[in-house]
C-alpha positions in Angstrom: -18.8 -8.2 6.8 -17.3 -9.5 3.6 -19.3 -12.2 1.8 -16.5 -14.7 1.7 -14.6 -13.9 4.9 -11.6 -13.0 2.8 -9.8 -9.7 3.0 -7.0 -8.5 0.9 -4.5 -5.7 1.9 -2.1 -4.3 -0.7 0.6 -2.0 0.7 2.3 0.3 -1.8 5.4 2.4 -1.3 5.4 5.8 -3.1 7.5 6.1 -6.3 11.0 7.6 -6.4 10.7 11.3 -5.4 12.8 14.4 -6.1 15.6 15.3 -3.6 14.6 17.9 -1.3 16.6 21.1 -1.3 17.1 23.8 1.2 13.8 25.3 2.2 11.8 22.4 0.6 9.7 20.4 3.1 9.8 16.6 2.8 6.0 16.3 2.7 6.0 18.5 -0.5 8.5 16.3 -2.5 6.9 15.2 -5.8 7.6 12.1 -7.9 10.4 12.5 -10.3 10.6 11.0 -13.9 11.8 7.7 -12.5 9.0 7.6 -9.9 6.3 8.3 -12.5 7.6 5.5 -14.7 7.7 3.2 -11.6 4.2 3.8 -10.4 2.8 3.5 -13.9 4.4 0.1 -14.3 3.3 -1.2 -10.9 -0.2 0.0 -11.3 -0.5 -1.8 -14.6 0.8 -5.0 -12.9 -1.8 -4.6 -10.2 -4.4 -4.4 -13.0 -3.0 -7.4 -14.8 -3.1 -9.4 -11.6 -6.6 -8.3 -10.7 -5.4 -6.4 -7.6 -8.1 -3.7 -7.8 -9.0 -2.4 -4.4 -12.3 -1.2 -3.2 -10.6 1.6 -1.3 -7.2 3.4 -1.5 -5.9 5.3 1.4 -2.8 7.4 1.1 -0.5 9.5 3.3 -0.8 13.2 2.8 2.7 13.6 1.3 2.7 14.8 -2.3 4.6 11.8 -3.6 2.1 9.3 -2.0 -1.0 11.3 -3.2 0.6 11.2 -6.7 1.3 7.5 -6.4 -2.3 6.8 -5.2 -3.7 9.0 -8.1 -1.7 7.0 -10.6 -2.9 3.7 -9.2 -6.5 5.0 -9.0 -6.5 6.1 -12.7 -5.0 2.8 -13.9 -7.3 0.7 -11.7 -10.4 2.9 -12.6 -11.1 3.9 -9.1 -13.4 7.0 -8.5 -12.5 9.9 -6.2 -14.9 8.4 -3.7 -12.7 5.4 -3.5 -9.6 7.4 -2.5 -8.8 9.0 0.9 -5.9 11.1 2.0 -4.9 10.5 5.6 -2.6 13.1 7.2 -1.9 10.7 10.1 -0.2 8.2 7.7 2.6 10.6 6.8 5.8 8.7 7.8 3.6 6.4 9.9 5.0 3.6 12.0 3.6 0.1 11.6 1.3 0.4 14.7 -0.3 3.6 13.3 -0.9 1.9 10.0 -2.5 -1.1 11.5 -4.7 1.0 13.7 -6.0 2.8 10.6 -6.5 -0.4 8.7 -8.6 -1.8 11.7 -10.9 1.1 11.3 -11.8 0.2 7.6 -15.4 -0.7 7.1 -16.1 -4.4 6.7 -17.8 -3.7 3.4 -14.3 -3.1 1.9 -12.9 -6.5 0.9 -9.6 -5.1 -0.7 -7.8 -2.2 0.8 -4.7 -0.5 -0.7 -2.6 1.7 1.5 0.0 4.0 0.0 2.8 5.1 2.3 6.4 5.3 3.3 9.2 3.1 4.6 10.1 2.0 7.2 6.5 1.7 8.5 5.2 -0.3 5.3 8.1 -2.7 5.5 7.7 -3.1 9.2 3.9 -3.8 8.9 4.4 -6.3 6.0 7.0 -8.1 8.1 4.7 -8.2 11.1 1.6 -9.4 9.3 3.5 -12.1 7.2 6.5 -12.9 9.4 7.1 -16.4 7.7 7.8 -14.4 4.5 10.9 -12.9 6.1 10.0 -9.7 4.4 12.9 -7.2 4.4 11.5 -3.8 3.1 10.1 -1.8 0.2 11.8 -0.6 -2.8 10.2 2.6 -4.3 6.9 1.8 -6.0 6.8 -1.7 -4.6 3.7 -3.5 -3.6 3.0 -6.2 -1.1 -0.4 -7.8 -1.3 -1.6 -10.1 1.5 -4.7 -12.1 1.9 -6.4 -12.8 5.3 -9.1 -15.3 6.2 -11.0 -12.8 8.2 -14.5 -11.2 8.0 -13.4 -8.0 9.6 -10.5 -5.5 9.4 -10.9 -5.1 13.2 -9.4 -8.6 13.6 -6.4 -8.3 11.4 -3.3 -9.1 13.6 0.4 -9.9 13.4 1.3 -13.2 11.7 -2.2 -13.7 10.1 -1.5 -13.3 6.5 -2.5 -16.3 4.7 -0.4 -15.3 1.7 2.0 -12.5 0.8 3.2 -11.4 -2.7 5.8 -8.8 -3.1 6.4 -7.0 -6.4 8.6 -4.1 -7.5 9.8 -2.6 -10.7 11.8 -5.4 -12.2 11.1 -8.0 -9.5 8.4 -10.4 -8.2 8.4 -12.7 -5.2 5.6 -15.0 -3.9 6.5 -14.9 -0.3 4.1 -17.6 0.7 2.7 -17.3 4.2 
């Protein structure tokens, strides 16, 4: 249980990735130059805003692992504070929420690095009043919850939601 009963969830979409060619599996697509620049900028913004997670969980796709690694370096997170979850590769919102609910209550701020449309759908479900419409590459959506346990995070419960992407920032309210 967190000391304050406050939980923060930050969702991050991977940066722009190289196009897949014939014989190239989607899961193996790496960040391209634009993607590297995007995730570097967004990780720096998270640091500036104090959005430093206790734990990062990433999909097993190369581009999400690279994104999570860039955030972890900028936010000075250790390897023990990063997990790669194969089940999050192209996961739907329901799968993402199931995994979030499994997070130990000692984690007050969780960062999940993944893919559209699952991330956008989940953000829209957790903060419906924000009328969230999706994630650009390397975008973040950070939400606060008045809850003591991840197990109790439900649709419509975000007390606040803040969307940020390369070149844009929106305070979505609640």
